[in-house]
N, C-alpha and C positions, 0 to 999 in steps of 0.2 A: 039022420039028417042033421047037418051042422047048423048050429044057431048063429045069429049075428054076433052074439057074445063071444062065441068061439073064434070068429074071424077078426074080431076087433084088434088084437095085439099086432097083427100084421099091418093093418091099415093105420094103426095109431102112429107109427113112426113117420109115415109120410105126411099124415095130417099135422103132426107136431112140427115137422120141418117147414111145412107151409106156413105155420103160425109163428115162424121165427125162432123155433127152438133148435139149438145146435145138436148135432149127433154126438153121442158120447165118444170119448177117446177110444181109438182102436176099432172104430166102426169101419165099414167098407166104403164109405162115401168119399168123392174126389175133393182136393183142396182147390178152391176157386178164388182168384183175386179180382178185384175190380179192374177195369181196363186202364184207368188213370194211374193207379198204383203200379201196374205192370210196366207202363212206359217209364215211370220215374226210376224203377229198379233197373231196367235195361240201360238207361242213361248213366246211372251210377256205376254199373258194371263196366260200361264202355270207358268211362273216365278212369276207373281204376286200372283197366288194362293199358290205357294210354300212358297213365302216369308210371305204371310199372315198366312200360317200354322206354319212357323217358329216363327213368332211373337206370335201366340197363344201358341205354345209349350214353348217358352221362358217365356211368362207370367205365364203359368202353373208351370214352374220350379221355377220362382221367388215366386209365391204363396206358392209352396212347401217349399222353403227355409225360407220364413217368418213363415210358420206354424211350421217348424222344430225349428226355433229360439224361437218361443213362447213356444214350448214344453220344450226346454232345460232350459229356464229361469223361468219356472213356479214353481220351487221348490227350497228350500234351503238345502235339505238333500243331502250330497255329493253322497251317494250311489244311490239315485234316479236320480240325475243329470247325473251321469256317464252312467247309463242304458238308460236313455232317449236320450243321445247323440248317442249311438249306434243304437237304434231303429229309430231315426229320420234320421240318415245317410242312413240306409238301405232303408227306404221309399223314400228318396230323389232321389237316383240313381237307384232304383229298384234292389237292391242287395239281394241275398238269405241269405247270412251269413254276420255277422258283429261282430267286437270285438274291445274293447279298452284295451290296455295294459298300466298299470301304471308302470313307471320306478322307480326302487329302487336305493339306493345310489351306489350299487355295479354294476349297469348297467343291471341287470336282471329285469324281469317283476315280481313285487311283487303282482300285482292284474291283473286278466284277466277277464273282463266282456264281455260275449259273448251272442249273440242271434241267433236264426235260427235252432238250433239243439234240438231235443227232449231229455228229461232227460235220457231215456234209452241209447241212443247213447253216451251221455256225460259220463255216468257211465262206459260204455264199453271202452271208450278211456282212461280213467284214469286221470292222473294229467294234469293240464293245461300247455300250453307252457311257457317257461322261457325266450324266446327271442332269440332263435337260428335260423339259416337259414335266409330266406327272412325277417322274422319278426325282426331279429336283425339288418338288413340292415338300417332300419330307426333309430335304437338306435345309431349305429355307425356314420351314416351320416344323420342327421335330414333334411328331405326334402321329397316332394311328390314322390312316386314311383308308376308307372302305367305299368302293364304287361298284355300282351294278354294271356300268359300261364306261370304260376308260375314255372313249371318244366323246362322251358328253361333258367332260370336264373342260373348263376354259383353257387350262394349260396344256392340253393334249396337243402333241405335234405330229402325230401319226407314226407309222413304222417304216423302216427302210425296206427296200425291195428284197423279197425272199423271206421276210419275217412272217411267222405264222399269225393268224388272226387271234386277238385277245380281247376279251370284254370285261368279265368280272375281275376286280383288282382289290388286293388287300396289302397294305404296307404298314410296317411298324418300325420305329427306331430301336436300335440296340445301344444301350448305354453301358459304358465301362467307367466306373468311379465317377458317376454323374456327368460324364462327357459323352457326347454322341460319337460312337465308334463307326457306325455305319447303319444301313437300313436293310430290312428284310422285305423283299417284294415277292408276292404270290399272285398268280393269275390263272384264269380258266379252271374253275372248279369243275370237276368231272360231272358229266350228265347235263351240262348246260345250266347248272344251278348258280346261284349267287352266294357270296360269302355272308354269313350271318353274324349277329352280335356275339353269339357263343364262339364262333370261329375267331373273331377278333380277340376275345378274352383269352382263349387258349394260346394264340400266337403271342399275345403280350406276355403271358406267363412263361412261354418258352423263351422269348427274347430276354426276359429278366435273368433266367438261368444261363442263357447263352452269354450274357455280359460277364458273369462270374467265370464261366469256362474260358472265355477269350482272355480275361485278365490273367488267369492262371497260366494259360498257354504263352501269353506274352512275357510274363515274368520268367517262365522256364526258358523261353527262347532268348531273352536278354542275357540270362546267366550263361547259356551255352555260347552266345555270341561273344561275350566278354572273355570266356575261356578260349575261344578260337583266336581272338586278337592276342591274348597273352601267349598262346602257344606259338603264334607266328613270330612274335618278338623274340621268344626264346630260341626258335629255330635260327633266326638271323644272327643272334648273339653267338650261338654255338658255331655257326658257319664262320664267323669272323675270328673267333678264338682258335679255330682249327686251321687257320691259314688257308681257307678255301679259295676258290676262284672268285672273280669279281662278284661282290654280293648284290650289285644293283639289279641284276636279272631276278635273283631270288626275292628281293624286296618287292619288286613289281608283281611277280607271280603270286606271292602269298597275300599281298594286299588286295589283288583282284579277286582271289578266291574268297577271302574272308568278308570283304565288303560287298560281295555279290555284284560286282561291277562288270560291265561289258568292255570297257576300255580303261586301261591304266597306263600312266607314264610317269617318269621321273625326270624333272627338269632341274639341272644344276646351274649354279651361278657362275658366270665368267666375269669377275670384277673388272678386269682390264678392258673388256669390250662393253660393259654395262648391258649384258645380254643373258638370257636363259637358254641353255642348250638342252633339248629333249634327247638325252643320251640313250634312254631305254624306254620301250613301249611294248605293251602286250595287249592282245585282244582285237576287237573290231577296229578297222582302219588304222592299225598300229603302224603299218608301213608308211603312212602319210605323216606320222608324227616323228619317227626316228630321224635324228639329224636336224630337225627343225630348230631354228634359232630365232628368238623373238626378243624385242626390246624389253628391258627391265622396267622402264617407266610407263609404257603404254599398253602392255599386254595384260590379259586377265590373270595369268599365273604370276606375273610381275607385281600386280597389285597385292596379292596375298603375301608375297615375299617382302614387299616394301612396308606393308602395314603390320607384318609379323602376326597375322591373325588368320584363322581359317575362313574360307569363303564358300558359301553354298548358293547355287543358282538353280531355280526350278527348271528353267529351260534356257540353255545358253544362246539359242537363236534370238531371244528377245533383246539381247545386248547389242548385237550387230557389231561387225568389225573385229570380232574375237578371232584369235589364232586357230580356234577349233570349231567355229560355228559352221564350217562346211562339212564336218564329219557327221555321222549318224549318232549324234549325242544330244540328249535333252537335259536331264538332271545331271549336275556336275558338282563335285566337291573338291576343293583345292586346299591342301594342308601344308604350311611351311615347315621345313626341317630346321629346327632351332636347337643349337647346343652351345653352351658356354657363351650365351648372348650373341652368337654369330649365326646368321641365317645362310645356310649353304645351298638351298634349293627348295623345291616344292614337290609334293606327291599329288598327282592329279588322278581322280577317280570319276568315271562317267558311266552313265547308263543310257541305253538306247532311247530315242525319242518316244515319248509316251510311257516310259518305264516308271517304276515306283520312285518317288522322291526320296532323297536322303533325309533321315530323321535326325533329331537333336542327339539321340543316342549314337547314331552312326558318326556324327561329327565329333562327339566326345571321344569315342573309342579310336577313331582314326587319328585324332590329334595326339592322344597318348601314345599310339603306335609310332607316329612320326617323330615324336620327341625321343622315344626310346631308340629308334633307328638312327636318328641324327647323332645321339650320344655314342652309339656303338660305332658309327662310321668315323666320328671324331677320334675315338680311341684307336681304331684301326689305322687311321691316317697318322696318328702320333707314333704308333709302333712302326709303320712303314717309313716314316721320316727318320726314325732312329736307325733303321736298317739302311736307308739311303745314305745317311751320314757316314756310317761305317764303310759303305761301298765307295763313297766319294773320297774318303781318306785313302782307301786302297788305290783308287784311280790316280789321286794326286801323287802318291808314292811311285806308282808305275810310270807316270809322266816324268817325274824327276829322274828315275833310273834310266828311262829311254834317252832323256836329254843329256844327262851327265856321263853316261857310260856307252850305251849302244851308238848314239849319234857320233860321239867323238871317235870311237873305234872305226865306224864306217867311213867317216871323213878321212881318217888317217890312211885307211886302205885305199880309198879313191885317190888320194894324193900320191901314194906310192905307185899305184898303177899308172897314173898319168906320167910320173917320172920315168917308169920303165918304157912306156909307149914312146916317149920322146927320144929315148936312147936306143930303141930297137931299130936294127938296120933293115930287117925284112918287113916290107909293107903289109903283108897279110897278117903277121902276128900283131903288128901295130893296130891294124883295123879291129882285130878281135879284142885287143885290150881296150880300145876306145869304146867298143860295145859294152864291155864289162863296166867301164866307168859310167856310161849312160845308165845302165841298169842300177848301179849303186846310187846315182843321183836320183833316179825315180824312187828308189827305196827310201832315200833320205826325205824326199818330198812327202811320201806317204806317211812316214813316221812323224814328220812335223805336223801333218794334218791330224794324225791320231793324237798327238800331244795337244793340239788346239782343241780337239773335241773333248778329250779327257778333262782338260782344264776348264773348258766351257761347261761341261756337265758338273764339274765340282763347284760351280757358282750356285748359291742358294736359289731355290725356285722363285723366290720373291725378288731376285735381282733384276735390275732394269736393263741389262745388256741385251742387245738384239739376239746374240748367240744363245743366251740362256732362254729367252722367250721362244725362239724357234725350236730349240731342243725340248722345251716344255710342251709345245704343240705336238711335236712328233710323239712324245711319250703319251700325251692325252689321246691321240688318235689311234694308238696301238689297240685299244679295246674295241674301237669301231671296226677296224680292219681284221682283227684276229692275228695280226703280226705287226712288227715295228717297221715303218717305212725307212728306207735307207736315205741318209742325209749326207750331202757334201757342202761344206762351207769354204768358199775360196775368197781370199782377199780380206782387207780390214773391215769386216762387217760391223764390228762394234764401234769403230772410230770414224769411219768415213761417211756414215749415213746420219743425216740430221733427224730431229724428232718428227717433223711432218711426213717425210718420206718413210721413216721407220714405222709410223702408225699404219700407213697404207700397206707396207711390206708385210707386217704381221697379219693384217686382215686378209691379204691375198693368199698367203700360205695357208691360213686356217680355212678360208672359203674353198680354195682349190682342193684341199684334202677332204673337207666335208662332202663336197660334190662327188669326189671319187669314192668315198666310203658309202654313200647312199646309192650310187647308180652304176659304178664300174664293175662291181663283183670281181675285183682284182685279187691276184695272188701275190703280186709284188708291186711296190711303188717306190720310185726313186725321186728324191727332191734335191735340186742343186740351187744354192743361193750364192751368187758370185758378185764381187765388186771389182770392176776393171774399166779402164778408159773413161772414167767419169760417169759411169752408169752402174746401176744395180739391176740384176736380172734374177728371175725365178723361173726355173724349168722343172716341171712335174710330169713324169712319165709313168703310166700304169700299163699293165698287160691285161686289162679287163675287156669288156664287151664292146667298147668303142661308143661313139656318139650315135645312139639309135634315134629313130624318129620321135620317140615318146620322152626323150630325155628333157628334163626341165632346164630351161635356159635363163631363169631369173638370176641365178647365181653368177652365170657367165656374163650377164649384162652388168652386174655390179663390178666384176673384175675389169671389164672393158672401160667402165666409167671411171674407175680409180686410175687406170693408165692414162686416159685422156685428160683427167684433171691435172696430172703431173707433166703432161706433154710427152708421155711415153707410148709404148706399143703393147698390143695384146693379140695373141693368135691361138687358135685351137686347131689341131691337125692330128691325123692318125699317128700312132706311135711307131717307132722303127720296127717293132716286132708284134704289131697289133696293139689294140687298146687305144689310148688317147694321150696326146702330148699337149700340155698347156705351157705357152711361153708368155712371160710378162716382164717388161723392163721399163725403167724410168730413169731420167737423169738425176744425178745427185744434187741436193739442194745447194 
């Protein structure tokens, strides 16, 4: 039988535990914590997990920021860089919609690059924002703006019809070399959440890097742009040196391409009429500009020519009364063509209404291009003048030969035939010989006309004679028609017409041919200027489309007014073989 002493060791452990004695290490007893200590440990573990998750989230956002920075700096095309900035910002803070507004010099948004909307919705909304409401807040006060609900802000102006609902908003400025280039706008964080302070910090960091990327892209773009202008100048010079066709078309085309303009025109000075003539135009509404003539003193292009300085206008409609304010043109740049201290015209570059304004760099490069073109044209004109001088010398020699030799021989033959006809007995032969004499007389008259024309064309272009001026107009209009109009000059045009009537006569010839060039679509034009019976008359006949219902009649009203001022007559009628015939006459002074 066991004694209590034998059982004591088994019960001693329990009794010892009850008395506060701990079990020796390695014993089989459970580890038990007090309730309060257990709660504190759970809380610490929970905080540790949360902070670990925050660290992971922060690492993820930093990786996202690095990825966004890589995307933004991976290209040197400014358009690509701007779009990638918006896309990266949306991805970085989980925004549904994003946009970047580029600020123009007038404080409005000249570009608005947006992502998140489908093309159909964009088309339904219409024009892009110009920087009003909350968007304009960042323009007026450059700094981060974070809103839980856009509608709660005092500057909110609502959304246009068809615009998706937007509440949460985050906007930050993008600075390039300490100047605000534009603003980055983000709205509608996914899941209905609001943008946080951490989102704002991340987007600010992205905006700082975006400013550097934009600066690099702009520098690269400017270098490329300068190269394009230089190449355009070189192309025109090569064209002129190669004796190519009329370079005006090439000048306008190259300028339009390089300047990214929608409408381009070249207006040349007409010193005798104190006018600018839009000889060449390309692009939008070009047909309304070709052949247009505007006063040198009061027109927009004339101002640039008179001041000998480039002119930039943000919106031509704000001026009112301009020769081009009826066109679909907003921003416009006019650069005078100056060479050897002489202004020969102006290059006009325009963009559609609402288009990007021309920058200072655009103006500088266009002015350099215009100066180069003006010099090249001056050299080409000098070379052409030398060629014309040689041709005029040949014409003068031909005229002398016709007068001294051919005319005299024909006259002698005619006199001999007349003598034979007088002595001929048979009437039939006499009649035939008289016919031959008449033919010879007609030939003599035509040769005399040719001599007049040859000697008239031998007069320098700056000559004051009416014949020389009329011949100059014919030569000038050859480019507009694509052929040289045929000219007949009868009577003492240079000596019988006084200065007052002569000024009207020159204007009538020019305006009539300009109207025909713009509207007739003719393949042949014949001009006759005659002085007889105390009157001077102008008769212009073309084989074009005739006087249609849409033909502009402002020029015809000018012609009629000139005739009435001098007590003369004016008429427009169908041509003998189709087309149009214009008759104008006035008494000599």
